N, CA, C and O atoms as a Tinker XYZ file with bonds, in Angstrom:
   280  protein
     1  N      0.777000   -1.152000   -0.014000    73     2
     2  CA    -0.008000    0.028000    0.010000    64     1     3
     3  C      0.839000    1.210000    0.050000    63     2     4     5
     4  O      0.330000    2.264000   -0.332000    81     3
     5  N      2.071000    1.211000    0.456000    73     3     6
     6  CA     2.863000    2.374000    0.571000    64     5     7
     7  C      3.287000    2.885000   -0.739000    63     6     8     9
     8  O      3.325000    4.112000   -0.835000    81     7
     9  N      3.627000    2.160000   -1.808000    73     7    10
    10  CA     3.941000    2.749000   -3.027000    64     9    11
    11  C      2.694000    3.506000   -3.626000    63    10    12    13
    12  O      2.844000    4.522000   -4.305000    81    11
    13  N      1.503000    2.989000   -3.356000    73    11    14
    14  CA     0.331000    3.653000   -3.853000    64    13    15
    15  C      0.114000    5.061000   -3.166000    63    14    16    17
    16  O     -0.222000    6.047000   -3.820000    81    15
    17  N      0.323000    5.085000   -1.835000    73    15    18
    18  CA     0.270000    6.247000   -1.021000    64    17    19
    19  C      1.320000    7.305000   -1.520000    63    18    20    21
    20  O      1.023000    8.484000   -1.715000    81    19
    21  N      2.532000    6.796000   -1.701000    73    19    22
    22  CA     3.646000    7.707000   -2.081000    64    21    23
    23  C      3.408000    8.298000   -3.530000    63    22    24    25
    24  O      3.807000    9.427000   -3.818000    81    23
    25  N      2.746000    7.492000   -4.424000    73    23    26
    26  CA     2.564000    7.982000   -5.844000    64    25    27
    27  C      1.381000    8.777000   -5.969000    63    26    28    29
    28  O      1.170000    9.313000   -7.058000    81    27
    29  N      0.524000    8.948000   -4.963000    73    27    30
    30  CA    -0.730000    9.583000   -5.090000    64    29    31
    31  C     -0.760000   10.965000   -5.775000    63    30    32    33
    32  O     -1.672000   11.308000   -6.527000    81    31
    33  N      0.313000   11.740000   -5.459000    73    31    34
    34  CA     0.447000   13.076000   -6.059000    64    33    35
    35  C      0.766000   13.009000   -7.549000    63    34    36    37
    36  O      0.356000   13.818000   -8.382000    81    35
    37  N      1.573000   11.914000   -7.802000    73    35    38
    38  CA     1.899000   11.774000   -9.251000    64    37    39
    39  C      0.725000   11.357000  -10.086000    63    38    40    41
    40  O      0.685000   11.667000  -11.277000    81    39
    41  N     -0.188000   10.700000   -9.541000    73    39    42
    42  CA    -1.427000   10.261000  -10.270000    64    41    43
    43  C     -2.272000   11.426000  -10.787000    63    42    44    45
    44  O     -3.086000   11.255000  -11.694000    81    43
    45  N     -2.080000   12.571000  -10.222000    73    43    46
    46  CA    -2.762000   13.727000  -10.755000    64    45    47
    47  C     -2.235000   14.177000  -12.165000    63    46    48    49
    48  O     -2.900000   14.953000  -12.852000    81    47
    49  N     -1.099000   13.703000  -12.558000    73    47    50
    50  CA    -0.461000   14.100000  -13.728000    64    49    51
    51  C     -0.252000   12.954000  -14.698000    63    50    52    53
    52  O      0.809000   12.838000  -15.310000    81    51
    53  N     -1.302000   12.072000  -14.846000    73    51    54
    54  CA    -1.209000   10.900000  -15.747000    64    53    55
    55  C     -1.283000   11.309000  -17.188000    63    54    56    57
    56  O     -1.047000   10.496000  -18.081000    81    55
    57  N     -1.599000   12.520000  -17.421000    73    55    58
    58  CA    -1.635000   13.072000  -18.832000    64    57    59
    59  C     -3.163000   13.257000  -19.259000    63    58    60    61
    60  O     -3.458000   14.126000  -20.079000    81    59
    61  N     -4.075000   12.476000  -18.725000    73    59    62
    62  CA    -5.462000   12.582000  -19.111000    64    61    63
    63  C     -6.239000   11.723000  -18.132000    63    62    64    65
    64  O     -5.705000   10.845000  -17.455000    81    63
    65  N     -7.553000   12.028000  -18.092000    73    63    66
    66  CA    -8.400000   11.101000  -17.378000    64    65    67
    67  C     -8.355000    9.691000  -17.824000    63    66    68    69
    68  O     -8.340000    8.767000  -17.011000    81    67
    69  N     -8.335000    9.522000  -19.050000    73    67    70
    70  CA    -8.255000    8.105000  -19.607000    64    69    71
    71  C     -6.974000    7.404000  -19.127000    63    70    72    73
    72  O     -7.019000    6.226000  -18.773000    81    71
    73  N     -5.817000    8.121000  -19.109000    73    71    74
    74  CA    -4.605000    7.640000  -18.738000    64    73    75
    75  C     -4.693000    7.243000  -17.225000    63    74    76    77
    76  O     -4.192000    6.191000  -16.827000    81    75
    77  N     -5.308000    8.065000  -16.438000    73    75    78
    78  CA    -5.460000    7.748000  -14.940000    64    77    79
    79  C     -6.393000    6.579000  -14.844000    63    78    80    81
    80  O     -6.093000    5.787000  -13.950000    81    79
    81  N     -7.411000    6.295000  -15.524000    73    79    82
    82  CA    -8.231000    5.136000  -15.405000    64    81    83
    83  C     -7.511000    3.895000  -15.920000    63    82    84    85
    84  O     -7.730000    2.797000  -15.407000    81    83
    85  N     -6.617000    4.061000  -16.970000    73    83    86
    86  CA    -5.841000    2.922000  -17.388000    64    85    87
    87  C     -4.848000    2.542000  -16.348000    63    86    88    89
    88  O     -4.691000    1.339000  -16.141000    81    87
    89  N     -4.176000    3.381000  -15.686000    73    87    90
    90  CA    -3.231000    3.123000  -14.667000    64    89    91
    91  C     -4.007000    2.430000  -13.434000    63    90    92    93
    92  O     -3.547000    1.431000  -12.881000    81    91
    93  N     -5.134000    2.992000  -13.074000    73    91    94
    94  CA    -5.893000    2.306000  -12.088000    64    93    95
    95  C     -6.270000    0.836000  -12.370000    63    94    96    97
    96  O     -6.186000   -0.017000  -11.485000    81    95
    97  N     -6.669000    0.573000  -13.560000    73    95    98
    98  CA    -6.820000   -0.789000  -13.908000    64    97    99
    99  C     -5.629000   -1.640000  -13.878000    63    98   100   101
   100  O     -5.712000   -2.786000  -13.439000    81    99
   101  N     -4.480000   -1.140000  -14.332000    73    99   102
   102  CA    -3.214000   -1.860000  -14.239000    64   101   103
   103  C     -2.806000   -2.139000  -12.871000    63   102   104   105
   104  O     -2.408000   -3.263000  -12.568000    81   103
   105  N     -2.886000   -1.096000  -11.937000    73   103   106
   106  CA    -2.544000   -1.274000  -10.521000    64   105   107
   107  C     -3.523000   -2.406000   -9.881000    63   106   108   109
   108  O     -3.120000   -3.263000   -9.095000    81   107
   109  N     -4.765000   -2.295000  -10.297000    73   107   110
   110  CA    -5.771000   -3.245000   -9.673000    64   109   111
   111  C     -5.363000   -4.702000  -10.035000    63   110   112   113
   112  O     -5.333000   -5.586000   -9.179000    81   111
   113  N     -5.065000   -4.903000  -11.280000    73   111   114
   114  CA    -4.766000   -6.170000  -11.785000    64   113   115
   115  C     -3.491000   -6.751000  -11.048000    63   114   116   117
   116  O     -3.461000   -7.889000  -10.579000    81   115
   117  N     -2.452000   -5.861000  -10.995000    73   115   118
   118  CA    -1.121000   -6.280000  -10.409000    64   117   119
   119  C     -1.364000   -6.601000   -8.867000    63   118   120   121
   120  O     -0.969000   -7.662000   -8.383000    81   119
   121  N     -1.975000   -5.722000   -8.184000    73   119   122
   122  CA    -2.228000   -6.035000   -6.757000    64   121   123
   123  C     -3.142000   -7.192000   -6.498000    63   122   124   125
   124  O     -2.955000   -7.893000   -5.503000    81   123
   125  N     -4.155000   -7.440000   -7.366000    73   123   126
   126  CA    -4.982000   -8.561000   -7.158000    64   125   127
   127  C     -4.149000   -9.794000   -7.417000    63   126   128   129
   128  O     -4.353000  -10.757000   -6.677000    81   127
   129  N     -3.259000   -9.892000   -8.342000    73   127   130
   130  CA    -2.443000  -10.973000   -8.559000    64   129   131
   131  C     -1.539000  -11.252000   -7.397000    63   130   132   133
   132  O     -1.387000  -12.405000   -6.993000    81   131
   133  N     -0.956000  -10.264000   -6.869000    73   131   134
   134  CA    -0.143000  -10.481000   -5.608000    64   133   135
   135  C     -0.959000  -10.993000   -4.440000    63   134   136   137
   136  O     -0.485000  -11.845000   -3.689000    81   135
   137  N     -2.210000  -10.481000   -4.259000    73   135   138
   138  CA    -3.004000  -11.037000   -3.208000    64   137   139
   139  C     -3.426000  -12.537000   -3.365000    63   138   140   141
   140  O     -3.789000  -13.240000   -2.422000    81   139
   141  N     -3.334000  -12.948000   -4.689000    73   139   142
   142  CA    -3.674000  -14.359000   -4.975000    64   141   143
   143  C     -2.402000  -15.202000   -5.043000    63   142   144   145
   144  O     -2.458000  -16.365000   -5.442000    81   143
   145  N     -1.278000  -14.644000   -4.665000    73   143   146
   146  CA     0.021000  -15.338000   -4.744000    64   145   147
   147  C      0.350000  -15.749000   -6.107000    63   146   148   149
   148  O      0.832000  -16.864000   -6.309000    81   147
   149  N      0.105000  -14.866000   -7.125000    73   147   150
   150  CA     0.426000  -15.158000   -8.557000    64   149   151
   151  C      1.364000  -14.143000   -9.035000    63   150   152   153
   152  O      1.175000  -12.974000   -8.699000    81   151
   153  N      2.391000  -14.467000   -9.808000    73   151   154
   154  CA     3.287000  -13.502000  -10.378000    64   153   155
   155  C      2.598000  -12.676000  -11.373000    63   154   156   157
   156  O      2.166000  -13.213000  -12.393000    81   155
   157  N      2.458000  -11.461000  -11.178000    73   155   158
   158  CA     1.632000  -10.599000  -12.081000    64   157   159
   159  C      2.133000  -10.599000  -13.502000    63   158   160   161
   160  O      1.335000  -10.659000  -14.437000    81   159
   161  N      3.352000  -10.536000  -13.674000    73   159   162
   162  CA     3.980000  -10.470000  -15.055000    64   161   163
   163  C      3.785000  -11.801000  -15.778000    63   162   164   165
   164  O      3.551000  -11.827000  -16.987000    81   163
   165  N      3.883000  -12.913000  -15.031000    73   163   166
   166  CA     3.576000  -14.223000  -15.683000    64   165   167
   167  C      2.128000  -14.346000  -16.121000    63   166   168   169
   168  O      1.807000  -14.777000  -17.228000    81   167
   169  N      1.294000  -13.955000  -15.216000    73   167   170
   170  CA    -0.109000  -13.981000  -15.400000    64   169   171
   171  C     -0.569000  -13.195000  -16.571000    63   170   172   173
   172  O     -1.291000  -13.679000  -17.442000    81   171
   173  N     -0.087000  -11.837000  -16.573000    73   171   174
   174  CA    -0.501000  -10.915000  -17.684000    64   173   175
   175  C      0.055000  -11.394000  -18.954000    63   174   176   177
   176  O     -0.636000  -11.343000  -19.971000    81   175
   177  N      1.331000  -11.885000  -18.973000    73   175   178
   178  CA     1.962000  -12.361000  -20.257000    64   177   179
   179  C      1.076000  -13.554000  -20.820000    63   178   180   181
   180  O      0.735000  -13.595000  -22.002000    81   179
   181  N      0.755000  -14.446000  -19.956000    73   179   182
   182  CA     0.077000  -15.600000  -20.447000    64   181   183
   183  C     -1.395000  -15.284000  -20.899000    63   182   184   185
   184  O     -1.877000  -15.737000  -21.937000    81   183
   185  N     -2.014000  -14.527000  -20.088000    73   183   186
   186  CA    -3.380000  -14.059000  -20.422000    64   185   187
   187  C     -3.395000  -13.253000  -21.731000    63   186   188   189
   188  O     -4.242000  -13.527000  -22.582000    81   187
   189  N     -2.515000  -12.289000  -21.931000    73   187   190
   190  CA    -2.647000  -11.421000  -23.046000    64   189   191
   191  C     -2.243000  -12.210000  -24.332000    63   190   192   193
   192  O     -2.663000  -11.852000  -25.432000    81   191
   193  N     -1.457000  -13.243000  -24.182000    73   191   194
   194  CA    -1.063000  -14.030000  -25.444000    64   193   195
   195  C     -2.269000  -15.067000  -25.804000    63   194   196   197
   196  O     -2.439000  -15.493000  -26.946000    81   195
   197  N     -3.031000  -15.397000  -24.767000    73   195   198
   198  CA    -4.097000  -16.477000  -24.981000    64   197   199
   199  C     -5.502000  -15.720000  -25.306000    63   198   200   201
   200  O     -6.328000  -16.317000  -25.996000    81   199
   201  N     -5.744000  -14.595000  -24.887000    73   199   202
   202  CA    -7.006000  -14.066000  -24.932000    64   201   203
   203  C     -7.630000  -13.845000  -26.244000    63   202   204   205
   204  O     -8.854000  -13.942000  -26.332000    81   203
   205  N     -6.882000  -13.545000  -27.322000    73   203   206
   206  CA    -7.352000  -13.421000  -28.611000    64   205   207
   207  C     -8.033000  -14.552000  -29.248000    63   206   208   209
   208  O     -9.002000  -14.411000  -29.995000    81   207
   209  N     -7.483000  -15.722000  -28.923000    73   207   210
   210  CA    -7.978000  -17.031000  -29.426000    64   209   211
   211  C     -8.839000  -17.745000  -28.488000    63   210   212   213
   212  O     -9.256000  -18.862000  -28.796000    81   211
   213  N     -9.161000  -17.174000  -27.310000    73   211   214
   214  CA    -9.883000  -17.834000  -26.270000    64   213   215
   215  C    -11.390000  -17.720000  -26.510000    63   214   216   217
   216  O    -11.865000  -16.646000  -26.877000    81   215
   217  N    -12.159000  -18.808000  -26.312000    73   215   218
   218  CA   -13.559000  -18.705000  -26.458000    64   217   219
   219  C    -14.176000  -17.899000  -25.251000    63   218   220   221
   220  O    -13.848000  -18.073000  -24.078000    81   219
   221  N    -15.117000  -16.993000  -25.700000    73   219   222
   222  CA   -15.722000  -16.118000  -24.758000    64   221   223
   223  C    -16.497000  -16.806000  -23.596000    63   222   224   225
   224  O    -16.505000  -16.333000  -22.460000    81   223
   225  N    -17.090000  -17.849000  -23.914000    73   223   226
   226  CA   -17.851000  -18.612000  -22.908000    64   225   227
   227  C    -16.995000  -19.338000  -21.966000    63   226   228   229
   228  O    -17.533000  -19.997000  -21.076000    81   227
   229  N    -15.568000  -19.283000  -22.077000    73   227   230
   230  CA   -14.642000  -19.980000  -21.224000    64   229   231
   231  C    -13.741000  -18.886000  -20.648000    63   230   232   233
   232  O    -12.660000  -19.209000  -20.155000    81   231
   233  N    -14.133000  -17.605000  -20.685000    73   231   234
   234  CA   -13.259000  -16.582000  -20.313000    64   233   235
   235  C    -12.865000  -16.631000  -18.841000    63   234   236   237
   236  O    -11.876000  -16.000000  -18.467000    81   235
   237  N    -13.611000  -17.368000  -17.970000    73   235   238
   238  CA   -13.288000  -17.426000  -16.560000    64   237   239
   239  C    -12.049000  -18.224000  -16.327000    63   238   240   241
   240  O    -11.465000  -18.139000  -15.247000    81   239
   241  N    -11.573000  -19.084000  -17.396000    73   239   242
   242  CA   -10.349000  -19.726000  -17.312000    64   241   243
   243  C     -9.212000  -18.800000  -17.203000    63   242   244   245
   244  O     -8.199000  -19.161000  -16.603000    81   243
   245  N     -9.298000  -17.647000  -17.731000    73   243   246
   246  CA    -8.140000  -16.670000  -17.628000    64   245   247
   247  C     -8.103000  -15.810000  -16.374000    63   246   248   249
   248  O     -7.174000  -15.032000  -16.161000    81   247
   249  N     -9.056000  -15.956000  -15.611000    73   247   250
   250  CA    -9.070000  -15.081000  -14.226000    64   249   251
   251  C     -7.983000  -15.490000  -13.393000    63   250   252   253
   252  O     -7.529000  -16.634000  -13.435000    81   251
   253  N     -7.532000  -14.555000  -12.602000    73   251   254
   254  CA    -6.391000  -14.778000  -11.627000    64   253   255
   255  C     -6.564000  -15.946000  -10.851000    63   254   256   257
   256  O     -5.678000  -16.800000  -10.868000    81   255
   257  N     -7.694000  -16.117000  -10.100000    73   255   258
   258  CA    -7.916000  -17.274000   -9.146000    64   257   259
   259  C     -7.998000  -18.574000   -9.866000    63   258   260   261
   260  O     -7.958000  -19.620000   -9.218000    81   259
   261  N     -8.110000  -18.580000  -11.154000    73   259   262
   262  CA    -8.110000  -19.862000  -11.832000    64   261   263
   263  C     -6.765000  -20.093000  -12.538000    63   262   264   265
   264  O     -6.604000  -21.096000  -13.232000    81   263
   265  N     -5.811000  -19.189000  -12.371000    73   263   266
   266  CA    -4.510000  -19.308000  -13.128000    64   265   267
   267  C     -3.570000  -20.393000  -12.494000    63   266   268   269
   268  O     -3.345000  -20.426000  -11.284000    81   267
   269  N     -3.069000  -21.228000  -13.346000    73   267   270
   270  CA    -2.086000  -22.202000  -12.916000    64   269   271
   271  C     -0.904000  -22.110000  -13.888000    63   270   272   273
   272  O     -1.085000  -22.331000  -15.085000    81   271
   273  N      0.211000  -21.815000  -13.439000    73   271   274
   274  CA     1.375000  -21.650000  -14.254000    64   273   275
   275  C      1.902000  -23.020000  -14.555000    63   274   276   277
   276  O      2.152000  -23.760000  -13.603000    81   275
   277  N      2.102000  -23.446000  -15.823000    73   275   278
   278  CA     2.555000  -24.676000  -16.216000    64   277   279
   279  C      4.055000  -24.773000  -16.322000    63   278   280
   280  O      4.582000  -25.831000  -16.668000    81   279
């Protein structure tokens, strides 16, 4: 939590409101991965490489809490 608190002033200058929202999404995904004891970089890399060809009705397989690194 400390890095988030330290960077709070910097978040005012993300460049745009959309940039701020994108940063918030990225921080949320990374911190959620950490809370689930998953390496954020490994999960994001795996998910982003698989998502384009993944069936929409099986999207839950890509969620953090269903992630298993092979």
